[in-house]
C-alpha positions as CSV (number, residue, x, y, z in Angstrom):
1,M,17.1,13.3,0.7
2,T,20.0,12.3,-1.5
3,A,19.2,11.2,-5.0
4,V,20.5,7.8,-5.9
5,L,20.2,6.5,-9.4
6,H,18.9,3.0,-9.9
7,D,18.4,0.5,-12.7
8,T,15.6,1.1,-15.2
9,I,13.3,-1.5,-13.4
10,S,13.5,0.5,-10.2
11,L,13.0,3.7,-12.0
12,R,9.9,2.4,-13.8
13,A,8.5,1.2,-10.4
14,V,9.0,4.5,-8.8
15,Y,7.8,6.5,-11.8
16,G,4.7,4.3,-11.8
17,A,3.7,5.6,-8.4
18,F,2.5,8.7,-10.1
19,P,-0.9,8.0,-11.7
20,T,-1.4,9.3,-15.2
21,G,-4.2,9.4,-17.7
22,V,-3.9,7.4,-20.9
23,A,-4.3,9.0,-24.4
24,A,-4.4,7.7,-27.9
25,V,-2.4,9.8,-30.4
26,A,-3.5,9.1,-33.9
27,A,-3.9,10.4,-37.5
28,I,-4.4,9.4,-41.1
29,V,-1.0,8.9,-42.7
30,D,-0.7,7.7,-46.3
31,G,-4.4,6.9,-46.3
32,A,-4.5,4.7,-43.2
33,P,-4.9,5.3,-39.4
34,V,-1.6,5.3,-37.5
35,G,-1.5,5.7,-33.7
36,L,-0.1,4.8,-30.3
37,A,-1.0,4.9,-26.7
38,A,0.7,7.4,-24.4
39,S,0.6,7.8,-20.7
40,S,2.8,10.9,-20.7
41,F,0.1,13.2,-22.1
42,T,-0.2,16.5,-20.1
43,T,-1.4,20.0,-20.4
44,V,1.2,22.8,-20.9
45,S,-0.4,26.2,-21.5
46,L,-3.7,28.0,-21.7
47,T,-2.4,30.8,-23.9
48,P,-1.6,29.6,-26.4
49,P,-3.4,26.3,-25.9
50,L,-0.7,23.7,-25.7
51,V,-0.4,20.1,-24.5
52,S,2.5,17.7,-24.6
53,V,3.3,14.0,-25.0
54,C,6.7,12.2,-24.7
55,M,7.8,9.9,-27.5
56,A,10.6,7.3,-27.1
57,H,13.5,7.5,-29.5
58,T,12.9,3.8,-30.2
59,S,9.3,4.4,-31.4
60,S,8.9,3.3,-35.0
61,T,5.4,4.8,-35.0
62,W,6.2,8.4,-34.0
63,P,8.4,9.2,-37.1
64,V,5.4,8.1,-39.3
65,L,2.8,9.8,-37.2
66,R,4.6,13.1,-36.9
67,R,4.3,13.6,-40.7
68,A,0.5,14.2,-40.3
69,E,-0.9,17.7,-40.6
70,R,-3.1,17.1,-37.6
71,L,-3.0,14.6,-34.7
72,G,-6.0,13.4,-32.7
73,V,-5.5,12.9,-29.0
74,S,-8.3,10.9,-27.4
75,V,-8.2,10.7,-23.6
76,L,-9.2,7.1,-23.1
77,A,-12.2,6.1,-20.9
78,T,-12.2,3.6,-18.0
79,D,-13.6,0.8,-20.3
80,Q,-11.0,1.4,-23.0
81,G,-8.1,-0.6,-21.3
82,P,-8.2,-3.3,-24.0
83,L,-8.1,-0.7,-26.7
84,C,-5.1,0.9,-25.0
85,R,-3.2,-2.4,-24.9
86,R,-4.0,-2.9,-28.6
87,L,-2.6,0.6,-29.4
88,A,0.6,-0.4,-27.5
89,G,0.9,-3.6,-29.5
90,P,1.9,-4.5,-33.0
91,S,1.2,-1.6,-35.4
92,E,-0.8,-3.7,-37.9
93,E,-3.3,-4.7,-35.2
94,R,-3.8,-1.3,-33.5
95,F,-7.0,-0.3,-35.4
96,T,-8.4,-3.8,-35.9
97,A,-12.0,-4.0,-34.7
98,T,-11.7,-0.4,-33.5
99,E,-14.1,2.4,-34.3
100,W,-12.7,5.7,-35.1
101,S,-13.5,9.0,-36.9
102,T,-11.4,11.5,-38.7
103,T,-11.4,15.3,-38.9
104,P,-11.1,17.0,-42.3
105,E,-7.4,17.6,-41.5
106,G,-6.8,13.9,-40.8
107,A,-6.7,13.7,-37.0
108,V,-8.1,10.4,-35.9
109,L,-10.4,10.5,-32.8
110,L,-11.7,7.5,-30.9
111,P,-15.4,7.4,-29.9
112,S,-16.4,6.9,-26.2
113,A,-13.3,8.7,-25.0
114,A,-13.5,11.2,-22.1
115,A,-12.0,14.1,-24.1
116,W,-10.6,14.8,-27.6
117,F,-8.0,17.3,-28.9
118,E,-7.2,18.1,-32.5
119,C,-3.5,19.2,-32.5
120,S,-0.5,20.0,-34.7
121,V,3.2,19.6,-33.7
122,D,4.4,23.0,-32.3
123,N,7.8,22.0,-31.0
124,E,10.0,19.0,-30.1
125,V,12.6,19.0,-27.3
126,R,15.1,16.2,-27.0
127,A,15.1,14.9,-23.4
128,G,17.1,11.8,-22.6
129,D,15.8,8.8,-24.4
130,H,12.5,10.6,-25.3
131,D,11.4,13.7,-27.2
132,I,8.9,16.0,-25.5
133,V,6.5,16.9,-28.2
134,V,4.6,20.1,-27.7
135,L,1.2,20.1,-29.5
136,R,-0.9,23.2,-30.4
137,V,-4.6,22.6,-29.7
138,H,-6.8,23.6,-32.6
139,D,-10.1,22.1,-31.4
140,L,-11.3,20.1,-28.4
141,R,-14.3,18.4,-26.9
142,L,-15.3,16.9,-23.5
143,D,-17.7,14.3,-22.4
144,R,-18.4,15.1,-18.7
145,D,-20.2,11.8,-18.3
146,V,-17.2,9.6,-19.1
147,D,-14.4,8.9,-16.5
148,P,-10.9,8.7,-17.8
149,L,-8.7,5.6,-17.7
150,V,-5.9,5.9,-15.2
151,F,-2.5,4.1,-15.3
152,H,-0.9,3.5,-12.0
153,S,1.8,1.0,-10.8
154,G,1.7,-0.9,-14.1
155,A,-2.1,-1.4,-14.1
156,F,-5.2,0.3,-15.5
157,R,-7.5,1.8,-12.8
158,S,-10.5,4.0,-12.6
159,L,-11.3,6.9,-10.4
160,T,-13.6,6.4,-7.4
161,P,-17.2,6.7,-8.6
162,R,-18.2,10.3,-8.1
163,T,-21.4,11.8,-6.8
164,Q,-23.4,14.0,-9.1
165,E,-21.9,17.5,-8.9
166,P,-23.6,20.6,-10.2
167,R,-22.2,21.7,-13.5
């Protein structure tokens, strides 16, 4: 198959065919919570424990957020679509009516998420109109009873309800 480049609208549509989880990346900066929603979160390495997220060069939040000693990454749950939209909206409204907690190092974690990571920036790689931000995992938690929010073809979705599996 020959690759043909298309306009950004076509690229978004085709990229959207790949379902992704949605994560909130947040921290305390200058005494206040700062954060954003990211659908580009993925695992990178087990040894050392690394994950990554892609940040647009146009982001006004990432230059502020990257100053934090630690970042909280909360894998959002199926019922957290409205929270995700708020985290993608105006920065002054992102934490309005939102519960959150913080670690001693300043990572912000959102309750009721499917999983949580406490991370620090390990590396940044320039890639087109984004930076690939590699994060070192310092701590993590999982709630096996919570299903993750899925983003696919421009809409939030959930996984098919699962049967009880032995743990």
